[in-house]
C-alpha angles and dihedrals in degrees: 000000000000117000094330095309124127090243124099128219124200126195118208122192147114124262136177122253091255144105094275091053088053090047091053091050091051091051091050090051092050090051092050091243116148106246108228093160117136125205116239116251088220106092090203094055110099126195112277120250131198123192117197117212107198129191132173094270106018145018135211135198131220108197137187102189095196117162091356089078088068096051110124139165090272087070091054102054093110088067087064096039101044115005095055089062090073120095091239131022134177117193118196117195113199134172095033093163092048091058108063091162089059100044103081097042098040097088092055090044090054090049090052089047091054091047092050092046091051091048089054095042088244117157102228132191126177129200131188132206107177096190117209124320108229090195090056088221095113093205130095089135094299092147091062089050094047089057088061104045130087097207129032114196109188128156117231096271092050093045093051094044094050093042091053089051091049095045096039120253094235097106129267111359095167094267125113128216115214121186 
């Protein structure tokens, strides 16, 4: 249950077999979030950490991606097998650019998710927050994912970066970007 409501919230991800992974699990339990975290099979993969540096006009992030970089659709199968059996389901995908192992297979996974939800008469919505792209390429197959989501939740930097990628960064091509 989430904050005393009759609705459940599950958190899927990949953590290292370390103290921070245990800390994350304890915080999820305290918040009544269903822990669907899996531990990485790579003993050298530690749990990812993100530090937010916030100022009055801007913020910055220092990120160690850790085990998250190995998160793939194989780690998300329970969403298809169990969560689509609910009458309503919202799936939020975050950290797209932090999950290179997920990027290429995510569009097909979202298609399968929609098919399974339809088969089970589950009302499904999907949202995406890409987070920043450290490579500044704004690709990774994001266009194929955007075609499959209901809500796109970028900040201004992400929106501009992805829009430039979509529109082509080679100058004026007759298209206009409106934020």
